[in-house]
C-alpha positions in Angstrom: -51.7 -2.9 25.5 -54.3 -0.3 24.6 -55.7 2.1 27.2 -59.1 0.5 26.9 -57.7 -3.0 27.5 -55.5 -1.8 30.4 -58.6 -0.2 32.0 -60.5 -3.5 31.7 -57.7 -5.6 33.1 -56.9 -3.2 35.9 -60.6 -2.9 36.9 -60.9 -6.7 36.9 -57.8 -7.2 39.0 -58.1 -4.3 41.5 -61.8 -3.9 41.6 -61.9 -0.2 40.6 -60.9 1.9 37.6 -57.4 3.3 37.4 -58.6 6.9 38.0 -60.6 5.9 41.1 -57.5 4.0 42.4 -55.3 7.0 41.9 -57.8 9.4 43.5 -58.1 7.0 46.5 -54.3 6.9 46.9 -54.1 10.7 46.7 -56.8 11.0 49.3 -54.9 8.6 51.6 -51.7 10.6 51.1 -53.6 13.9 52.0 -55.1 12.2 55.0 -51.6 11.3 56.3 -50.3 14.8 55.6 -53.2 16.4 57.5 -52.7 14.2 60.5 -49.0 14.9 60.8 -48.5 18.4 59.4 -49.5 22.0 59.6 -49.3 23.0 56.0 -52.1 24.8 54.3 -54.7 22.9 52.3 -53.2 24.3 49.1 -49.8 22.9 50.0 -51.2 19.5 51.0 -53.2 19.3 47.8 -50.2 20.2 45.6 -48.0 17.6 47.4 -50.6 14.9 46.9 -51.2 15.7 43.2 -54.7 17.2 43.7 -53.8 20.6 42.4 -55.9 22.9 44.6 -57.6 23.1 48.0 -61.0 23.0 46.3 -60.1 19.7 44.6 -58.8 18.3 47.9 -62.1 19.2 49.6 -64.1 17.5 47.0 -62.0 14.3 46.9 -61.7 14.2 50.7 -65.4 14.5 51.1 -66.1 11.9 48.5 -63.8 9.3 50.1 -63.9 10.2 53.8 -67.2 12.0 54.2 -65.7 15.0 56.0 -64.0 18.2 55.1 -60.2 18.2 55.3 -59.9 20.9 57.9 -62.5 19.1 60.1 -60.5 15.9 59.7 -57.3 17.6 60.7 -58.9 19.0 63.9 -60.2 15.6 64.8 -57.2 13.4 64.0 -54.1 15.6 64.3 -51.2 13.5 65.8 -48.7 16.2 66.7 -47.4 16.1 70.3 -48.4 19.7 70.9 -52.0 18.9 70.0 -52.2 16.0 72.5 -51.3 18.2 75.4 -54.2 20.6 74.7 -56.8 17.8 74.2 
Protein backbone atom coordinates (compact mmCIF):
# COMPACT_ATOMS: atom_id res chain seq x y z
CA UNK A 1 0.00 0.00 0.00
CA UNK A 2 1.41 3.38 -0.93
CA UNK A 3 1.71 6.18 1.60
CA UNK A 4 -0.84 8.24 -0.31
CA UNK A 5 -3.36 5.40 -0.39
CA UNK A 6 -2.78 4.62 3.29
CA UNK A 7 -3.44 8.26 4.16
CA UNK A 8 -6.70 8.24 2.20
CA UNK A 9 -7.91 4.98 3.77
CA UNK A 10 -6.86 6.01 7.29
CA UNK A 11 -8.58 9.39 6.96
CA UNK A 12 -11.76 7.77 5.66
CA UNK A 13 -11.85 5.24 8.51
CA UNK A 14 -10.66 7.38 11.44
CA UNK A 15 -11.85 10.79 10.34
CA UNK A 16 -8.48 12.51 10.56
CA UNK A 17 -5.10 12.25 8.91
CA UNK A 18 -2.46 9.96 10.41
CA UNK A 19 -0.34 12.93 11.50
CA UNK A 20 -3.30 14.60 13.26
CA UNK A 21 -4.14 11.32 14.95
CA UNK A 22 -0.57 10.85 16.22
CA UNK A 23 -0.44 14.46 17.44
CA UNK A 24 -3.73 14.00 19.32
CA UNK A 25 -2.52 10.79 20.96
CA UNK A 26 0.72 12.52 22.02
CA UNK A 27 -1.25 15.45 23.46
CA UNK A 28 -3.40 13.02 25.46
CA UNK A 29 -0.29 11.25 26.77
CA UNK A 30 1.19 14.60 27.78
CA UNK A 31 -2.08 15.55 29.47
CA UNK A 32 -2.00 12.38 31.57
CA UNK A 33 1.67 12.95 32.48
CA UNK A 34 0.97 16.53 33.53
CA UNK A 35 -1.92 15.44 35.74
CA UNK A 36 0.04 12.79 37.58
CA UNK A 37 3.69 13.86 37.59
CA UNK A 38 6.06 16.63 38.51
CA UNK A 39 8.52 16.29 35.61
CA UNK A 40 9.59 19.35 33.68
CA UNK A 41 7.88 20.17 30.41
CA UNK A 42 11.02 19.07 28.54
CA UNK A 43 10.83 15.62 30.15
CA UNK A 44 7.09 15.30 29.47
CA UNK A 45 7.59 16.40 25.85
CA UNK A 46 10.39 13.91 25.27
CA UNK A 47 8.46 11.07 26.90
CA UNK A 48 5.43 11.76 24.70
CA UNK A 49 7.41 12.05 21.47
CA UNK A 50 7.05 15.80 21.07
CA UNK A 51 10.74 16.62 21.28
CA UNK A 52 10.79 19.92 23.15
CA UNK A 53 8.79 21.98 25.63
CA UNK A 54 8.05 24.52 22.90
CA UNK A 55 6.50 21.84 20.66
CA UNK A 56 4.54 20.56 23.67
CA UNK A 57 3.20 24.08 24.28
CA UNK A 58 2.08 24.50 20.67
CA UNK A 59 0.45 21.07 20.45
CA UNK A 60 -1.19 21.41 23.86
CA UNK A 61 -2.63 24.81 23.03
CA UNK A 62 -3.87 23.58 19.64
CA UNK A 63 -5.69 20.57 21.15
CA UNK A 64 -6.73 21.78 24.60
CA UNK A 65 -6.68 25.56 24.29
CA UNK A 66 -4.49 26.08 27.35
CA UNK A 67 -0.77 26.12 28.15
CA UNK A 68 0.60 22.90 29.68
CA UNK A 69 1.76 24.54 32.91
CA UNK A 70 -1.67 26.16 33.41
CA UNK A 71 -3.31 22.79 32.75
CA UNK A 72 -1.04 21.13 35.31
CA UNK A 73 -1.93 23.69 37.97
CA UNK A 74 -5.64 23.26 37.30
CA UNK A 75 -5.86 19.48 36.99
CA UNK A 76 -3.06 17.99 39.07
CA UNK A 77 -4.19 14.78 40.79
CA UNK A 78 -1.39 14.14 43.27
CA UNK A 79 -2.56 13.59 46.89
CA UNK A 80 -0.28 16.39 48.13
CA UNK A 81 -2.01 18.89 45.85
CA UNK A 82 -5.49 17.95 47.07
CA UNK A 83 -4.62 18.91 50.65
CA UNK A 84 -3.52 22.41 49.66
CA UNK A 85 -6.59 23.05 47.48
